[in-house]
Structure formats: structure tokens, C-alpha cells
C-alpha positions in Angstrom: 128.0 113.3 112.1 125.7 111.0 114.3 124.2 107.9 111.7 121.6 105.4 112.5 121.5 102.4 110.6 118.7 99.9 110.9 118.8 96.4 109.3 117.1 93.1 109.2 114.3 93.4 107.8 112.4 91.1 105.6 109.6 89.3 105.2 108.5 86.3 107.3 105.3 84.3 108.0 103.3 84.6 110.6 104.5 83.4 113.6 107.9 83.6 112.7 111.4 85.9 114.1 113.5 88.3 113.0 116.1 90.4 114.8 116.8 94.3 114.0 119.9 95.8 114.4 120.7 99.2 114.8 124.2 100.6 114.6 124.8 103.5 115.9 127.7 106.1 115.4 129.2 109.5 116.1 126.8 110.2 119.3 128.9 111.4 121.8 126.9 111.9 124.7 127.1 109.0 127.4 123.6 109.0 128.4 120.9 108.5 125.9 118.0 106.2 125.2 117.5 104.2 121.9 114.1 103.7 120.3 112.6 101.9 118.1 109.3 103.2 116.4 107.7 101.8 113.3 105.4 103.2 110.9 102.4 101.2 109.0 101.2 102.1 105.4 98.7 104.5 105.9 98.8 104.8 109.9 101.3 107.3 112.3 104.2 106.5 113.5 104.3 104.7 116.8 106.8 103.8 119.5 107.5 100.0 119.9 110.7 99.6 122.3 113.7 101.6 124.1 116.4 100.4 126.4 118.8 102.9 127.9 122.5 103.7 126.9 123.7 101.6 129.3 121.2 98.9 129.0 119.7 99.1 132.8 116.4 100.0 131.5 113.7 98.8 128.8 110.4 99.8 127.5 107.9 97.8 125.6 104.5 99.2 123.7 101.6 96.7 124.7 102.3 95.6 121.2 105.5 94.5 121.8 105.5 93.1 125.2 106.0 89.4 125.6 107.1 89.0 121.9 109.6 91.3 121.2 113.2 92.1 123.3 115.1 95.1 123.0 118.8 94.5 123.7 122.5 96.5 123.4 126.1 95.5 122.3 128.1 98.7 124.0 131.1 97.5 122.4 129.8 97.5 119.1 127.6 100.8 119.7 124.1 98.4 118.3 120.7 97.8 119.6 119.0 95.1 118.6 115.2 94.3 118.4 114.4 90.4 118.5 110.6 90.0 117.3 109.5 86.5 118.0 105.6 85.7 117.0 105.3 87.8 114.3 101.8 88.7 113.3 100.2 90.6 110.1 99.6 93.8 112.4 103.7 94.1 112.9 104.0 94.4 109.1 105.7 98.0 108.8 108.9 100.2 108.4 110.9 99.8 111.5 113.2 102.7 112.2 115.7 103.7 115.5 116.1 106.7 117.0 118.3 108.3 119.2 117.0 112.2 120.5 116.4 114.0 117.1 118.6 111.9 115.1 116.3 108.8 113.0 117.8 105.8 110.6 116.7 104.7 107.5 114.0 102.6 108.2 114.2 98.9 107.4 110.9 97.6 106.0 109.4 94.0 107.9 106.3 92.3 106.3 104.5 89.5 107.9 102.8 87.3 105.7 101.9 84.0 104.3 
């Protein structure tokens, strides 16, 4: 059974930082892409960033470029999303995804 568990969300002031984690288990394929999505209240889910299982390629949405960094720890089967200089518009539930599998989201709230 594939399980994805996102964690690390919370309340942070504008300009602050958070690091999200996505622990994956039960996935047997050697090559895949792990993606971070987010969904703000009243908005559609949107892609934020992704990384290959080998860690050799990454992608960032324009909203995440220069502020967010995606990385992976293969030994721990965990993907991280380091988010710096957070803005109120980054407030959303963040989800990790591998193919058709979705983890339970973690809420990020950016507010003073």
C-alpha cells in the first residue's frame, strides 16, 4: 500500500520559513516524480514543485522560484520543500503526490 504523509505546516509570519516533509512508503517503482501541490481556500489545486526520484531534476512554478527549494533524502524516502520568504498568498494546504497517489495535506498559514 502506497502511503504519502506530508508534515511540517504551521503558522508563520510573512517573510518567515517552513520546511515541509513528505514521507513515502510502499512505492516500488524505481523512477518516478514526487510533486508538491497546494490548494488555497476557494481556489483550485496548483502545482508548486517536483523532483525526480533520482533527484537529478527539479521543477518550480513561477510562484515558487527563488523562494522554495525541493530536495530528497533517498535513504529516508522523504522529500522536502524548504519555503523561504513566505507570503500571505502562500497560505494553503500543501499536498505531496506520486502519480495517482496523494498524501493527506499539511496546512501552511502565512499571517501576521
